[in-house]
C-alpha positions in Angstrom: 77.3 104.9 -7.1 74.1 106.8 -6.5 76.0 110.0 -5.8 78.2 109.4 -9.0 74.9 109.1 -10.9 73.3 112.3 -9.3 76.4 114.2 -10.0 76.4 113.1 -13.8 72.7 113.9 -14.1 73.3 117.2 -12.4 76.3 118.1 -14.8 74.4 117.1 -18.0 70.8 118.5 -16.9 71.1 121.4 -19.5 71.6 118.8 -22.3 68.3 116.7 -21.4 65.5 119.1 -22.6 67.1 119.1 -26.2 67.4 115.3 -26.1 64.0 114.9 -24.7 62.5 117.3 -27.4 64.4 115.5 -30.4 63.9 112.0 -29.1 60.1 112.7 -28.8 59.9 113.7 -32.4 61.8 110.7 -33.7 59.7 108.4 -31.4 56.6 110.1 -32.8 57.8 109.7 -36.4 58.6 105.9 -35.8 55.1 105.4 -34.3 53.4 107.1 -37.3 55.4 105.2 -39.8 54.9 102.0 -37.9 51.1 102.4 -38.6 49.6 100.3 -36.1 46.2 101.6 -36.6 46.3 100.4 -40.3 45.7 103.9 -41.8 45.7 104.6 -45.5 48.9 106.1 -47.0 47.2 109.5 -47.4 46.3 109.4 -43.6 49.9 108.6 -42.6 51.2 111.0 -45.2 49.2 113.9 -43.7 50.1 113.0 -40.4 53.7 112.8 -40.8 53.6 116.1 -42.8 52.1 117.7 -39.9 54.9 116.2 -37.7 57.5 117.5 -40.1 56.1 120.9 -40.1 56.1 121.1 -36.2 59.7 120.1 -36.2 60.5 122.6 -38.7 58.7 125.3 -36.7 59.9 124.3 -33.3 63.5 123.1 -34.2 65.1 125.7 -31.8 63.8 123.8 -29.1 66.0 120.9 -30.0 69.0 123.2 -28.9 72.3 121.6 -30.1 70.6 119.0 -31.9 68.9 121.5 -34.3 71.3 120.4 -37.1 70.2 116.8 -36.4 66.7 117.9 -36.8 67.6 119.7 -40.2 69.3 116.5 -41.5 66.2 114.5 -40.4 63.8 116.8 -42.3 66.2 116.7 -45.3 66.4 112.9 -45.5 62.4 112.7 -45.0 62.0 115.1 -48.0 64.4 113.1 -50.1 62.5 109.8 -49.4 58.9 111.6 -49.6 57.9 110.5 -53.2 58.1 106.6 -52.4 57.7 106.7 -48.5 53.9 105.9 -48.4 53.3 103.3 -51.2 53.8 100.4 -48.7 50.6 101.6 -46.9 48.3 101.3 -49.8 49.6 98.2 -51.7 49.2 94.9 -49.7 52.2 92.7 -49.3 54.6 95.7 -50.4 57.5 95.9 -47.8 57.9 99.4 -46.3 61.8 99.2 -46.6 64.2 97.7 -49.0 66.3 96.1 -46.1 65.8 92.6 -47.3 66.8 93.3 -50.9 69.9 95.4 -49.7 70.9 92.4 -47.5 70.7 90.0 -50.5 72.8 92.3 -52.7 75.2 92.7 -49.7 75.6 89.2 -49.0 76.2 88.5 -52.7 78.8 91.2 -52.8 80.6 89.8 -49.9 80.9 86.2 -51.0 81.9 87.5 -54.5 84.8 89.5 -52.9 85.6 86.6 -50.6 85.7 84.1 -53.5 87.7 86.3 -55.8 90.0 87.8 -53.4 89.0 91.3 -54.5 88.4 94.4 -52.5 85.9 95.6 -54.8 83.4 93.8 -57.1 84.5 91.7 -60.0 84.2 93.3 -63.4 82.4 90.0 -64.5 79.7 91.1 -62.2 78.7 93.9 -64.7 78.5 91.3 -67.5 77.1 88.2 -65.7 75.7 89.7 -62.6 72.1 89.3 -63.8 72.4 85.6 -64.1 74.8 85.1 -61.2 72.8 87.0 -58.8 69.7 85.1 -59.6 71.4 81.8 -59.3 72.9 83.0 -55.9 69.5 83.8 -54.5 67.9 80.6 -55.9 70.4 78.4 -54.3 69.9 80.1 -50.9 66.2 79.1 -51.1 66.6 75.4 -52.1 69.3 73.1 -53.4 69.2 72.1 -57.1 70.1 68.6 -58.5 71.4 67.8 -62.0 67.8 66.6 -62.8 66.4 70.0 -61.9 68.7 71.7 -64.1 68.3 69.3 -67.1 64.5 70.5 -67.1 65.3 73.9 -68.0 63.7 75.8 -71.0 66.5 75.3 -73.8 65.5 78.3 -76.0 65.2 80.7 -72.9 68.6 79.4 -71.7 70.2 80.0 -75.2 68.5 83.5 -75.2 70.0 84.3 -71.9 73.5 83.1 -73.0 73.3 85.1 -76.2 72.4 88.2 -74.1 75.3 87.6 -71.8 77.8 86.9 -74.7 76.5 90.1 -76.4 77.5 92.1 -73.0 80.8 90.5 -72.7 81.7 91.4 -76.4 80.7 94.9 -75.7 83.2 94.8 -72.7 86.0 93.3 -74.9 85.5 96.2 -77.3 85.5 98.8 -74.5 88.7 97.4 -73.1 90.5 97.1 -76.6 89.3 100.8 -77.4 90.8 101.9 -73.9 94.1 99.9 -74.6 94.7 101.3 -78.1 92.1 103.5 -79.5 93.9 104.4 -82.6 94.4 100.5 -83.6 90.8 99.9 -82.5 89.5 102.7 -84.8 91.7 101.7 -87.6 90.5 98.1 -87.3 86.8 99.2 -87.3 87.4 101.3 -90.4 88.8 98.6 -92.1 85.9 96.4 -91.3 83.5 99.1 -92.6 85.3 99.5 -95.8 85.2 95.6 -96.6 81.3 96.0 -95.9 80.9 98.9 -98.4 83.2 97.7 -101.1 81.5 95.1 -103.7 82.9 91.4 -103.4 
């Protein structure tokens, strides 16, 4: 067993310096972003910027992993504008992983309930209400008495908004199905509004 390990390490010895270099950079980046020293956003930004500069300057030391270093630099640049807010605002999570998990879980259950492979078109129309209901019911269960205590005018406002969105989708579907008939109907309604009664 030991001989096998020695032979494997010997045959891959040329790959290890590049891996060690790239892993060291990624490990440093993770340590900096972890911010165990509780530095401000500006301090973390400055240190991280220095690391990215060093990675860019010394990328050839990563050997065959240089394209991976380029990708790391590109992704870091794309996230740069919002990467450091979490260090200055107390309670702001540094990632949106929890939010993505909520949306992913909702999407999974929606697809499972409907049997569809893609999200239901109703999600576009009623998603704002359905998602809030799904998240709230994960936190606690509600009784009929809880639901009876809702703010009726606010509920009617939400219903009106959802109905308006549904009506807009219906019009879009009618237009796609037969645009000429839809436009002729719309023109007839407009003429009725213009002509005196």
